[in-house]
C-alpha positions in Angstrom: 10.6 -13.4 22.1 11.9 -11.1 19.5 9.3 -9.0 17.6 9.7 -9.4 13.8 8.2 -7.5 10.9 5.9 -9.5 8.6 3.3 -8.7 6.0 -0.1 -9.0 7.6 -2.4 -11.8 6.5 -5.4 -10.6 8.6 -5.2 -6.9 8.0 -4.3 -6.4 4.4 -5.7 -4.3 1.6 -3.2 -4.9 -1.2 -0.2 -7.0 -0.1 -0.3 -6.5 3.7 2.7 -4.2 4.0 0.9 -1.3 5.8 -1.0 -3.8 8.0 2.3 -5.5 8.9 4.1 -2.3 9.7 1.1 -1.1 11.8 1.1 -4.4 13.7 4.9 -4.2 14.2 4.7 -0.6 15.5 1.5 -1.3 17.6 -0.5 1.4 15.8 -3.6 1.3 13.6 -2.7 0.2 10.1 -5.1 2.9 8.7 -2.6 5.5 9.9 0.2 3.8 8.1 -2.0 3.7 4.9 -2.8 7.4 5.2 0.9 8.2 5.7 1.6 6.2 2.5 -1.1 7.9 0.5 0.0 11.4 1.6 3.7 10.4 0.9 2.7 10.3 -2.7 2.3 14.1 -2.6 6.0 14.5 -1.7 7.7 11.5 -3.3 5.4 10.8 -6.2 5.9 7.4 -7.9 8.8 6.7 -5.6 6.3 5.9 -2.8 4.8 3.2 -5.0 8.2 1.8 -5.8 9.1 1.7 -2.1 5.8 -0.1 -1.4 6.6 -2.7 -4.1 10.2 -3.2 -2.7 8.7 -3.6 0.8 6.2 -6.1 -0.5 9.0 -8.2 -2.1 11.4 -7.9 0.9 9.2 -8.3 3.9 8.2 -11.9 4.5 4.7 -13.2 5.0 3.3 -13.8 8.4 4.2 -17.4 9.4 1.1 -18.5 11.2 -2.0 -19.2 9.2 -4.6 -16.9 10.6 -8.0 -16.2 9.1 -7.8 -13.2 6.7 -9.8 -10.3 7.8 -13.1 -9.6 6.1 -13.4 -6.2 4.4 -15.8 -3.8 6.0 -17.5 -3.4 2.7 -17.1 -4.6 -0.8 -15.9 -1.1 -1.9 -13.1 -0.7 0.6 -10.3 -1.6 -1.8 -11.8 0.6 -4.5 -12.1 3.4 -1.9 -8.3 3.2 -1.1 -7.6 3.3 -4.9 -9.8 6.4 -5.3 -8.1 8.1 -2.4 -4.6 7.4 -3.9 -5.7 8.8 -7.3 -7.3 11.8 -5.6 -4.2 12.6 -3.7 -2.1 12.3 -6.9 -4.3 14.8 -8.8 -4.5 17.1 -5.8 -0.7 17.2 -5.7 -0.5 17.8 -9.5 -3.1 20.6 -9.2 -1.1 22.5 -6.6 2.2 21.8 -8.2 3.6 19.8 -5.4 5.1 17.3 -7.8 5.3 17.1 -11.6 5.0 13.4 -12.6 3.3 12.4 -15.8 0.1 10.5 -15.6 1.6 8.0 -18.0 4.3 7.2 -15.6 1.8 6.7 -12.7 -0.3 4.5 -15.0 2.7 2.4 -15.9 3.7 2.0 -12.3 0.1 1.0 -11.4 0.1 -1.7 -14.1 3.5 -3.0 -12.9 2.1 -3.0 -9.3 -1.0 -4.9 -10.3 1.0 -7.3 -12.4 3.3 -8.1 -9.4 0.2 -8.4 -7.2 -1.3 -11.0 -9.6 2.0 -12.9 -10.0 2.6 -13.2 -6.2 -1.0 -13.7 -5.1 -1.4 -17.2 -3.7 
């Protein structure tokens, strides 16, 4: 049976992209999420754009499995704070020069897409 890449339904934080890539590669999805967060230092908003493109292109997992329960109510908020912290750290050390307005606009676009495609 051929292994295919899907967005994860059971290990998702936002749209299941990092969870699906982790399952496909056979590694912990937390490592994929950390790589994504730190890619913001080098690619800036392009990382968010790539995530959105992956979320639109990669299909959902076909079997209907039980979604995973979050370890705590604040896990999603924790990932958001981590992403914002990495952004400001990159700005502080001059790794990339992207305006906060652009990052905020991309965040609103991402959240809008998330709400539109949420089932």
